C-alpha positions, 0 to 999 in steps of 0.5 A: 263191095260185094264179091258177087263173082265168088257165088255165080262161077259155074252158074249159067245164065240164058241171056236174050239178046236184042233181036232187031236194031232201029237207027233211032236208039241203040239197045245192042251195046247194053245187051252186049255189055250185059253179057259180056259182064256176066261172063267176066264174072264166071257164068256160063252164058247162052247168047240168044238171038232171032240171028245166029251171027249175033248171037255167035258174035256175042259169045265170041267176045265173051269167050269159053263160058259161052255159046250161042242160039237162034230164036224168036222170043215171040214164039213159044216153041222157039223158047222152049228150043234155047232152054232145052239148048241151056240144059243140054249144053250146061246142065242148069239154068240159074239165071234168065236174063230178059233182054230182048226187045225193040223201039222202032220210033212211030208217033200215034198219027202214023202208028199202026195197029201192026206197029203196036202189036210187033212192039207188044208181042216182042217186049212183053209177049216175048218176056212172058214165053222166055220166063216160061220156058225156064220156069219147069227147070228153076221150079225143079231146083227151087232156085232161079234169078230172072232178070228183066230189061225194062226202061224209065221210058213208059213206067215212069216217063214218055217221050214222043213216038215210043207211046207202044215202047212206053206201053210195053215197058210198063206192062212188063213191070205189071207182069213181073210184080204178080208173077214175082209173088207167085214164083216166091214159093219156089226161091224164084226172084223176078227184078227188072233194070230200068235204064236212063239215057246210056252211052252207046255207039249208036247214040254217039252217031246222033252227034254232040249236040244232041249228047249234050242236050241229053246230058243238061236233064241229068243231074249227073250232067253225063250220060250212063254207061253200059256197065251201070246197067251191066253191075245192076243186072249182076247184082239182081242175079248174085245170091246177095240180092236173094230177099230182093223180088218183083223190085225195078231199079232205076239206073239214070243219074238222077234224070227222072227226079228233077220236076223241070229243068229249072230245077237243075239249073238251081242245084248249083256244085263244085265251083 
């Protein structure tokens, strides 16, 4: 087992918390879990959220290694402000964990241009502006880790009601692949964690029947945990992942593999 803790103690990560929550899905559980895992590994964590109280709540759970900052990732000046705050408080920015995003549901016949722009501005433009804000420091040090939270929805799969969300996540992956080439000469890696269906408090609120249907589509017959995503993100931030860049890690229990539900019925298993 890789001891990433020993290699990350004292590093600083800027963690971008999801800035809005919608009842249809829950990204806060994943985001909170990633931030706490980084703190437990010994990193200093600057938790950034549009709402200071949300960032403070997460930072308080992490403890002495963490602090909070309010910023809107769709605004370049606010992204530069969180980067400056991280440098002032901790002296370095070693890791950027770009987890900020929104996912309001809207099918195409009711989706407006404003709906589409809001999702793209937050999920894609926000990623670009956040990365741009930390690059001067990472380039000067010739070292850095950038970890994006993407999704299987968009780059690999589709889901009705999330065409704009899927488009934003596919765009993130395209951005990552080219950006990682540009950043490689400075020793900066950029990779993405691509979660499948992950069990969070928000998902539990949809009821056992809904959960059972989701589990039936996964070869492991269970939903992923927040820790599954957090551990993948931590690995990408580590020294051990230093030769990996421009890659997406699917963490979905095999959800994208079967060509049909019939394939799952044929797979057998322990008696």
